[in-house]
NUMIVEX-848939 format. One line per field, with one value per residue (C-alpha): residue in three letters; z, y, x. Coordinates in steps of 0.05 Angstrom, whole numbers, plus 32768, in hexadecimal, padded with zeros to 4 digits. Layout:
% residues N
residuo	c(Ala|...)
Z	c(Z|...)
Y	c(Y|...)
X	c(X|...)
This chain:
% residues 358
residuo	c(Met|Leu|Lys|Glu|Ile|Glu|Ile|Gln|Asn|Phe|Arg|Cys|Phe|Glu|Gln|Ile|Lys|Ile|Ser|Gly|Phe|Glu|Arg|Val|Asn|Leu|Ile|Gly|Gly|Lys|Asn|Asn|Ala|Gly|Lys|Thr|Ala|Leu|Leu|Glu|Ala|Leu|Leu|Leu|Thr|Val|Ala|Pro|Gln|Ala|Arg|Thr|Leu|Thr|Met|Leu|Arg|Asp|Phe|Arg|Asn|Glu|Ser|Ser|Lys|Ile|Leu|Pro|Ala|Met|Pro|Asn|Arg|Ala|Trp|Glu|Thr|Leu|Phe|Asn|Ala|Pro|Glu|Lys|Asn|Lys|Phe|Ile|Val|Ile|Phe|Arg|Lys|Glu|Asp|Asn|Asn|Pro|Tyr|Gln|Leu|Glu|Ile|Ser|Leu|Asn|Ser|Ser|Val|Asn|Leu|Asn|Gln|Val|Leu|Thr|Gly|Glu|Gly|Ala|Glu|Lys|Ile|Ile|Asp|Tyr|Leu|Ser|Arg|Asp|Asp|Ser|Arg|Phe|Ser|Gly|Leu|Thr|Thr|Lys|Leu|Thr|Arg|Asn|Glu|Gln|Glu|Leu|Ala|Thr|Ser|Ser|Ser|Ile|Ala|Val|Ser|Arg|Gly|Pro|Ile|Ile|Ser|Asn|Ser|Ile|Ser|Ile|Thr|Asp|Gly|Leu|Pro|Ile|Ile|Pro|Ser|Phe|Leu|Arg|Ile|Ser|Gly|Lys|Glu|Leu|Thr|Glu|Ala|Tyr|Asp|Arg|Ala|Arg|Leu|Asp|Asp|Lys|Asp|Ser|Glu|Val|Leu|Lys|Ala|Phe|Gln|Val|Leu|Asp|Ser|Ser|Ile|Glu|Ser|Val|Glu|Ser|Phe|Ser|Ile|Gly|Glu|Pro|Thr|Leu|Tyr|Leu|Arg|Arg|Lys|Gly|Glu|Lys|Arg|Leu|Pro|Leu|Ser|Leu|Phe|Gly|Asp|Ala|Ile|Asn|Arg|Val|Ala|Glu|Ile|Ile|Leu|Lys|Leu|Val|Asn|Asn|Glu|Tyr|Lys|Ile|Leu|Leu|Val|Asp|Glu|Ile|Glu|Asn|Gly|Ile|His|Tyr|Thr|Ser|Gln|Arg|Glu|Phe|Trp|Arg|Val|Leu|Phe|Arg|Leu|Ala|Val|Glu|Leu|Asp|Thr|Gln|Ile|Phe|Ala|Thr|Thr|His|Ser|Leu|Glu|Met|Leu|Gln|Ala|Phe|Ala|Asp|Val|Gly|Leu|Glu|Pro|Asn|Gln|Glu|Cys|Ser|Ser|Ala|Tyr|Phe|Glu|Leu|Ala|Lys|Lys|Pro|Lys|Thr|Asp|Gln|Ile|Ile|Gly|Ile|Arg|Arg|Asp|Leu|Glu|Thr|Leu|Asn|Tyr|Ala|Leu|Glu|His|Gln|Lys|Gly|Val|Arg|Gly|Glu)
Z	c(7DEC|7DCF|7D89|7D71|7D82|7D4D|7D78|7D50|7D6C|7DB3|7DE7|7DBD|7D87|7D47|7D28|7D35|7D2B|7D5B|7D4C|7D63|7DAB|7DDB|7E24|7E40|7E22|7E31|7E11|7E0A|7DF2|7DF9|7E30|7E10|7DD9|7DF0|7E1E|7E5E|7E1A|7E00|7E43|7E50|7E00|7E17|7E58|7E2C|7E04|7E45|7E71|7E3B|7E68|7E69|7EB0|7E9E|7E7B|7EB3|7EE0|7EAD|7EC0|7F0A|7EF1|7ECF|7F07|7EDA|7F04|7F18|7F1D|7ED2|7ED5|7EFA|7EC8|7E89|7E8B|7E39|7E3D|7E72|7E31|7E06|7E22|7E0B|7DC1|7D9A|7D73|7D9B|7D6F|7D32|7D3C|7D70|7D72|7D89|7D78|7D8B|7D66|7D85|7D72|7DA2|7D7E|7D42|7D61|7D4B|7D7F|7D6E|7DA8|7D9C|7DCA|7DB0|7DD3|7DD2|7DDA|7DD4|7E17|7E4C|7E99|7E93|7E6B|7E99|7EDF|7EF1|7F35|7F7C|7F7A|7F38|7F29|7F6A|7F49|7F03|7F22|7F43|7F0B|7ED8|7EFB|7EE4|7EB6|7EC8|7E8B|7E72|7E46|7E35|7E23|7E04|7DF8|7DD1|7DC4|7D86|7D72|7D2A|7D22|7D5E|7D9A|7DD2|7E0B|7E0E|7E4A|7E57|7E7E|7E8A|7EAA|7EC8|7EDD|7F29|7F34|7F26|7EE7|7EE8|7EC3|7EBE|7EB1|7EE2|7F1E|7F0E|7F41|7F5B|7F2D|7EEF|7ED7|7ED5|7F08|7EF9|7EFF|7F3D|7F55|7F94|7FAD|7FFE|8034|803D|7FF4|7FF0|8033|8015|7FCB|7FF1|801E|7FDF|7FBD|8002|7FF2|7FB0|7FCF|7FA2|7FDD|7FDA|7F9A|7FBE|7FF1|7FB3|7F8E|7FD0|7FDD|7F99|7FB3|7FFF|8002|8055|8054|8061|8073|805D|808F|808F|80CC|80D1|811B|8101|80C1|8098|808A|8070|809C|8088|80AF|80A2|80C3|8106|810A|8122|80F1|80C9|80A5|805B|8051|807B|8048|8013|7FC8|7FA7|7FD9|7FD1|7F88|7F79|7FB2|7F80|7F41|7F54|7F78|7F40|7F18|7F3D|7F4C|7F08|7EE4|7EA2|7E8D|7E80|7EAE|7E95|7EBD|7EAF|7EC4|7ED5|7EEC|7F25|7F6E|7F52|7F57|7F13|7F3E|7F4B|7F03|7EE7|7F1C|7F1B|7ED3|7EDE|7F0C|7EDB|7EA7|7ED4|7EEC|7EA6|7E89|7EC6|7ECB|7E83|7E81|7E58|7E6F|7E55|7E75|7E65|7E77|7E75|7E8C|7E67|7E99|7EA3|7E53|7E52|7E97|7E6F|7E27|7E53|7E80|7E35|7E1A|7E4C|7E3D|7E41|7E4E|7E3E|7E40|7E01|7DFE|7DDB|7DD2|7DB4|7DB0|7DA2|7D7B|7D53|7D09|7CFF|7CC4|7CDF|7D33|7D2D|7D5A|7D3B|7D63|7D51|7D68|7D7A|7D81|7DBE|7D94|7D71|7DA9|7DD3|7D97|7D9A|7DDB|7DDA|7DA3|7DBF|7D89|7DA1|7DBE|7DE6|7DAA|7DA7)
Y	c(7EB8|7EFD|7F08|7F47|7F82|7FC2|7FFA|802F|8075|8064|808E|80AF|8076|808B|8047|8017|7FD3|7FA9|7F64|7F27|7F2E|7EFB|7EDE|7F16|7F67|7FA0|7FE5|8021|8064|80B2|80D4|80D3|80A0|8073|803B|8040|804A|800A|7FE0|8000|7FE2|7F9A|7F9D|7FA9|7F6A|7F3C|7F68|7F82|7FA3|7FED|7FE6|7FDC|8022|803F|8027|8047|8084|8072|805C|80A7|80CC|80EB|811C|8106|8140|8154|8124|8143|817E|8162|8119|811B|8126|80E6|80BD|80EA|80DF|808F|80A6|80C3|80EE|80F0|812A|8103|80BC|809C|8050|8036|7FF2|7FBF|7F88|7F4A|7F0D|7EDA|7E9B|7E8B|7EB0|7EF4|7F1D|7F64|7F94|7FD3|8009|803D|8081|806C|80A2|8062|803B|8051|803D|800C|7FEB|7FF1|7FF1|7FAF|7F8E|7FA5|7FE7|7FFE|801B|8050|805C|8067|809D|80BE|80C9|80D8|8113|8155|8167|8127|811C|80DA|80C3|807E|8051|8005|7FD0|7F93|7F55|7F2B|7EEA|7EDB|7F0B|7EE5|7F12|7EF5|7F31|7F76|7FA6|7FF3|8028|8068|80B9|80CF|811D|8107|80D6|80AD|8089|8042|7FFE|7FB8|7F9C|7F68|7F88|7F74|7FAA|7F92|7F56|7F77|7F66|7FA8|7FC7|8016|803D|8072|8054|801E|7FF2|7FEF|7FC2|7FA1|7F8A|7F79|7F45|7F25|7F1A|7EFA|7ECA|7EC1|7EAA|7E84|7E5D|7E3F|7E34|7E75|7E99|7E83|7EAB|7EF0|7EDB|7ECE|7F11|7F34|7F11|7F32|7F7A|7F67|7F1E|7F22|7F1B|7EDB|7ED7|7EF4|7EEC|7F0A|7F23|7F38|7F5C|7F99|7FAC|7F71|7F7C|7F58|7F58|7F42|7F31|7F31|7F04|7F1E|7F4C|7F53|7F50|7F9B|7FAD|7FAC|7FF4|7FFD|7FE2|8015|801C|7FE7|7FB1|7FC4|7FCA|7F82|7F6C|7F82|7F68|7F22|7F1B|7F39|7EFD|7EBF|7ED1|7EDA|7ECD|7EE8|7ECD|7F13|7F44|7F89|7FB9|8003|8024|7FE2|8001|802C|8024|7FE9|7FF0|7FE9|7FB0|7F86|7F8B|7F56|7F25|7F3B|7F38|7EF1|7EEA|7F00|7EDB|7E92|7EA6|7EB2|7E71|7E4B|7E72|7E73|7EB7|7EF0|7F32|7F75|7FAF|7FF4|801C|805D|8047|802D|8002|7FDA|7FD1|7FB9|7F88|7F70|7F5E|7F42|7F0D|7EFE|7EEE|7EC6|7E80|7E44|7E7F|7E5E|7E9B|7EBC|7F0D|7F4D|7F97|7FC3|800A|803C|807D|80B2|80C1|8103|8118|8100|80F3|80BC|8086|8047|8003|7FED|7F9E|7F93|7F4E|7F46|7F42|7F83|7FA4|7F91|7FA7|7FED|7FF0|7FE0|8007|8045|804A|8068|8031|8059|8082|80B0)
X	c(7C2C|7C21|7C4E|7C28|7C05|7BED|7BC8|7B9B|7B8A|7B9C|7BC9|7C07|7BF2|7BE2|7BE4|7C25|7C2F|7C6A|7C7B|7CAC|7C9A|7CC4|7CB9|7CDD|7CD7|7CF7|7CD7|7D09|7D03|7D00|7CD0|7C89|7CA2|7C5F|7C85|7C52|7C1A|7C2E|7C2B|7BDE|7BD1|7BE4|7BC4|7B88|7B93|7B97|7B61|7B2D|7AFD|7AE2|7B00|7B3E|7B3A|7B20|7B5C|7B8E|7B72|7B88|7BCA|7BD4|7BC1|7B8C|7B5C|7B1C|7B00|7AF6|7AB9|7A87|7A9A|7AA3|7A95|7A8E|7ADD|7AEB|7B0B|7B28|7B71|7B75|7B64|7B9F|7B65|7B26|7B0C|7B13|7B08|7AE6|7B07|7B3E|7B50|7B8D|7B97|7BCC|7BD5|7BE5|7C08|7BDC|7B9B|7B8D|7B5A|7B46|7B2A|7B00|7AF8|7AC8|7AA7|7A5F|7A25|79F5|7A0F|79D5|79D2|79AA|79DB|7A0F|79EB|79C7|79B4|7997|799C|79A8|7961|7971|79B5|7997|7962|798F|79C4|7999|7978|7979|79B7|79E4|7A08|7A2B|7A58|7A69|7A9E|7A96|7ACB|7AC1|7AF3|7AE7|7B12|7B06|7AD2|7AB2|7A9F|7ABE|7AB2|7A8E|7A8A|7A7E|7A8B|7A66|7A82|7A4B|7A49|7A26|7A58|7A93|7AA4|7A73|7A80|7A5C|7AA0|7ABA|7AF3|7B2D|7B46|7B8E|7B93|7BA9|7BE7|7C0A|7C3B|7C3E|7C7A|7C63|7C2B|7C38|7C0B|7BFC|7C22|7BDE|7BD8|7C22|7C17|7BDF|7BFE|7C38|7C0C|7BE9|7C2D|7C39|7BFD|7C15|7C5D|7C78|7C8D|7CD7|7CDE|7CCD|7D07|7D3A|7D28|7D30|7D74|7D8F|7D84|7D98|7DBA|7DBB|7D71|7D57|7D18|7CD5|7C8F|7C4B|7C2A|7BE7|7BE6|7BBF|7BCE|7BEE|7C32|7C70|7CB3|7CF0|7D2F|7D7D|7DAB|7DB6|7D80|7D3D|7CFD|7CEB|7CB0|7CBA|7CAD|7CF6|7D14|7D12|7CEC|7D1B|7CFB|7CB3|7CBE|7CE2|7CA7|7C6F|7C97|7CA0|7C58|7C35|7C5C|7C54|7C06|7C00|7BC4|7BC3|7C0A|7C24|7C42|7C50|7C83|7C8B|7CD1|7CF3|7D2B|7D08|7D2F|7D57|7DA8|7DCB|7DF9|7DC1|7D9B|7DB8|7DA8|7D63|7D59|7D79|7D3F|7D03|7D21|7D1A|7CD5|7CBC|7CCC|7CB7|7C78|7C63|7C61|7C6E|7C90|7C89|7CB8|7CCA|7D07|7D3A|7D6E|7DAA|7DC7|7D7B|7D8B|7DCC|7DBE|7D84|7DB6|7DEA|7DB5|7D92|7DD4|7DED|7DFD|7DC7|7D98|7D4F|7D26|7D1B|7D1D|7D20|7D25|7CEF|7D00|7CCB|7CD8|7CBB|7CC3|7CE9|7CB3|7C73|7C7D|7C5D|7C76|7C98|7CB0|7CF2|7D08|7D50|7D6B|7D98|7DD5|7DC1|7DB5|7DEC|7E1D|7DF2|7E09|7E54|7E55|7E29|7DFD|7DB0|7D86|7D51|7D33|7D75)
């Protein structure tokens, strides 16, 4: 289980070290305090590939139109101070194993290093003509100074970003706050859970939001679609049940199908009514233990924060948990991470003390 992370020169973090992660971790703070950036850094510790960084551009809705005009600026939003420092370093401590991920802007990376296989020579020839420009990014993961993995990506003025990483598109264990996967992807994920006899967890989670839902089924007539049935009613497609049901479906399916043993959820409260939040946390706490998976989630919601504290402090709760508040130092604007155990958090909530960067 991940216990500690230290980040240098990534996104809004000049340098930050956060220790004491538990099985389920909730992260709060003001806008632009670094909550999403922390999830992205955690993602990079478990999927340390250049392609992951490329996908973070999509999660942030960063425009691809800048690439043909200025490929040299394709990566600058990843760096806290790209004009001063061309390296990002992320340390993680997992039990007693220390890992280091180094991400560097690398002008020596070339197309021949990234493109291999059938047809690579023709593509290289096309992209190398005229004034095509490149900007390279390299990731290197080490443990105890032993190199474990390396990969590269190149932003090209004649085309998109090209990577020699293994494709990891929809398998990444992160759920952005605004990006929704398609109905087809949800259905395929449900069928995978059903194959592993974990589909009942999806129904249980739906019943937290709507106790009248009695069945979930997948159909592949035309576009693969999930259908839900309420008591005494006909089947209806999942898309007609509102954003909360779709959001919960994605969270639970990512959790039960997870191969990384970690799940990252940005703005976990989105769409979930406050009356359902405690029971939803109970589902997540239970599954985190049963599936041996660590959960990191961010929130802006005081109600979601209170529900988290209440469930974590319930008698006989087997799942360890902690709250982390991100805040800026007044004099330096440097972001720090403050760990609060649940007793301290609950006291602050009861006495209306600031616990979200206030």
